[in-house]
C-alpha positions in Angstrom: 3.7 -21.3 -17.2 0.8 -22.1 -19.6 1.2 -23.6 -23.1 1.0 -20.4 -24.9 3.5 -18.6 -22.7 6.4 -20.9 -23.7 9.2 -18.8 -25.3 10.2 -21.8 -27.3 6.7 -22.3 -28.7 6.5 -18.6 -29.4 9.6 -18.8 -31.6 8.1 -21.8 -33.4 4.9 -20.0 -34.1 6.8 -17.0 -35.5 8.2 -19.3 -38.2 4.7 -20.1 -39.5 2.5 -17.7 -41.5 -0.7 -18.2 -39.5 -4.0 -17.3 -41.1 -6.9 -15.8 -39.2 -8.6 -19.1 -39.9 -6.0 -20.8 -37.6 -7.2 -18.7 -34.7 -10.9 -19.3 -35.4 -10.2 -23.1 -35.5 -8.0 -22.9 -32.3 -10.8 -21.1 -30.4 -13.5 -23.5 -31.6 -11.5 -26.6 -30.7 -11.3 -25.6 -27.1 -15.0 -25.3 -26.6 -16.5 -27.9 -28.8 -16.4 -31.7 -29.1 -16.5 -32.0 -33.0 -14.9 -29.7 -35.5 -14.9 -30.2 -39.3 -12.6 -27.9 -41.1 -12.5 -27.5 -44.9 -9.2 -25.8 -45.4 -8.3 -23.4 -48.1 -4.9 -22.6 -46.6 -1.8 -24.8 -47.3 -0.6 -25.2 -43.8 -3.2 -26.2 -41.2 -1.2 -28.6 -38.9 -0.8 -26.0 -36.0 -4.6 -25.5 -36.2 -5.0 -28.9 -34.5 -1.7 -29.4 -32.9 -1.8 -26.3 -30.5 -5.3 -27.2 -29.2 -4.1 -30.7 -28.8 -1.2 -29.6 -26.5 -3.6 -27.4 -24.5 -5.8 -30.4 -24.1 -2.8 -32.5 -22.9 -1.9 -30.1 -20.2 -5.4 -30.7 -18.6 -5.1 -34.5 -18.5 -3.9 -36.9 -15.9 -0.4 -38.3 -16.6 -0.1 -41.6 -18.3 0.4 -44.7 -16.2 2.2 -47.9 -17.2 0.0 -49.7 -19.8 -1.9 -46.6 -20.9 -2.2 -45.8 -24.6 -2.0 -42.3 -26.0 -4.2 -39.3 -25.2 -4.0 -37.7 -28.6 -4.4 -39.5 -32.0 -3.8 -38.1 -35.5 -4.9 -40.2 -38.4 -3.5 -39.4 -41.8 -3.8 -41.2 -45.2 -0.2 -41.5 -46.2 3.3 -42.1 -44.8 4.4 -38.7 -46.1 1.7 -36.7 -44.3 2.3 -38.8 -41.1 6.0 -37.8 -41.1 5.1 -34.1 -41.8 2.7 -33.9 -38.9 5.1 -35.8 -36.7 7.9 -33.4 -37.4 5.7 -30.4 -36.6 4.4 -32.0 -33.5 7.9 -32.7 -32.2 8.7 -29.0 -32.3 5.9 -28.2 -29.9 6.4 -31.3 -27.8 10.0 -30.8 -26.8 9.2 -27.8 -24.5 6.7 -29.9 -22.5 8.4 -33.4 -22.4 5.5 -34.8 -24.3 6.3 -37.9 -26.3 5.1 -38.2 -29.9 5.6 -41.1 -32.3 4.6 -41.8 -35.8 3.5 -45.3 -37.1 2.8 -46.0 -40.8 3.2 -48.7 -43.4 6.4 -49.1 -45.2 8.5 -48.9 -42.0 9.5 -51.7 -39.6 6.5 -52.9 -37.7 8.9 -54.5 -35.2 10.5 -51.1 -34.3 7.2 -49.4 -34.1 5.9 -52.1 -31.8 9.0 -51.7 -29.5 8.5 -47.9 -29.5 4.9 -48.2 -28.4 5.5 -50.9 -25.9 7.9 -48.7 -24.0 4.8 -46.8 -22.9 4.2 -43.2 -22.0 3.6 -42.0 -25.6 1.1 -39.2 -25.4 0.5 -38.6 -29.1 0.4 -41.1 -31.9 0.3 -39.9 -35.6 -0.7 -42.9 -37.6 -2.1 -44.3 -40.9 -5.3 -46.3 -40.1 -4.2 -49.7 -41.2 -0.9 -49.8 -39.4 -2.5 -48.5 -36.2 -5.0 -51.3 -36.3 -2.2 -53.9 -36.8 -0.3 -52.6 -33.8 -3.4 -52.5 -31.6 -4.1 -56.2 -32.5 -0.5 -56.9 -31.6 -1.2 -55.3 -28.2 1.5 -52.7 -28.7 -0.9 -50.0 -27.6 -4.6 -49.3 -26.9 -7.3 -46.7 -27.2 -8.5 -46.4 -23.6 -7.0 -43.0 -22.9 -7.6 -41.3 -26.3 -9.7 -38.2 -25.8 -8.6 -36.0 -28.8 -8.8 -37.4 -32.3 -7.8 -35.7 -35.6 -8.6 -36.9 -39.1 -6.4 -35.0 -41.4 -7.1 -35.0 -45.1 -10.3 -37.0 -44.4 -11.5 -36.9 -47.9 -8.2 -38.5 -49.2 -8.4 -41.2 -46.6 -11.8 -42.2 -48.1 -10.6 -42.0 -51.6 -7.8 -44.5 -50.6 -10.4 -46.8 -49.1 -9.7 -46.3 -45.4 -13.3 -45.5 -44.3 -13.9 -48.9 -42.7 -10.6 -48.8 -40.7 -11.3 -45.2 -39.6 -14.8 -46.2 -38.4 -13.4 -49.2 -36.6 -10.8 -47.1 -34.8 -13.3 -44.5 -33.8 -15.9 -47.1 -32.5 -13.2 -48.2 -30.0 -12.4 -44.7 -28.7 -14.3 -43.3 -25.7 -17.5 -41.4 -26.8 -16.7 -38.2 -24.9 -13.6 -37.5 -27.1 -13.0 -34.3 -28.9 -13.0 -35.1 -32.7 -11.6 -32.9 -35.5 -11.9 -33.6 -39.2 -9.9 -31.7 -41.8 -10.6 -32.0 -45.5 -9.6 -30.1 -48.6 -13.2 -30.5 -49.8 -16.3 -31.2 -48.0 -17.2 -34.4 -49.8 -20.4 -36.4 -49.2 -18.5 -39.1 -47.4 -16.9 -36.6 -45.0 -20.3 -35.1 -44.4 -21.8 -38.6 -43.7 -18.9 -39.4 -41.3 -19.5 -36.2 -39.4 -23.3 -36.7 -39.3 -22.7 -40.1 -37.8 -21.4 -38.3 -34.6 -24.2 -35.8 -34.1 -26.4 -33.3 -36.0 -24.4 -30.7 -37.8 -24.2 -26.8 -37.4 -21.9 -25.2 -40.0 -20.2 -21.8 -39.8 -18.1 -20.2 -42.5 -15.2 -18.1 -41.0 -12.0 -16.9 -42.6 -11.1 -19.9 -44.8 -12.7 -22.8 -42.9 -16.1 -24.4 -42.7 -16.4 -25.4 -39.1 -18.8 -28.0 -37.8 -19.0 -27.2 -34.1 -21.0 -29.5 -31.9 -21.4 -28.6 -28.2 -20.5 -31.2 -25.6 -23.5 -30.2 -23.5 
């Protein structure tokens, strides 16, 4: 059974009013390394979660001591919790472990959760993730799918140095997705730091799609 054939996942998807831009984003993620989405729709989380789970199904299983395969960075605790709750809906059907780490919650408990191992997806605020990596609670060795949600807001809150630090320690052949309410100059600069840009406007998203070849 493939990811999209799951009856449970199908029921979850029926609860979401999915815009055509969602499908355009989904298709692009599966074929390109870097995607930048400027979203004009209020609910875009499945636009990066579903491709992430498809990506997961094609990876080797985690071994003891491995860090996550998927990483979602968000600027606030509230957004981390929202993304985490949505990710859990999809993860249950496939026995994929998801955890959320953010400031304002117990660092000790988050450390223990990560040290258990076998967490495939981490949803995190940049500062708390760096803290826990320094504590050797997890690592970035296996990360091959990275999402920056509300990238413009992360920069407004001063997280750009932390984001760059994290990305500089993730394998270069990763798939990187940036979602932003506006295509601010700082978001453009971050995207251009990966590779030259090619932009396409399609049904509610500006997509920056950069081929892996």
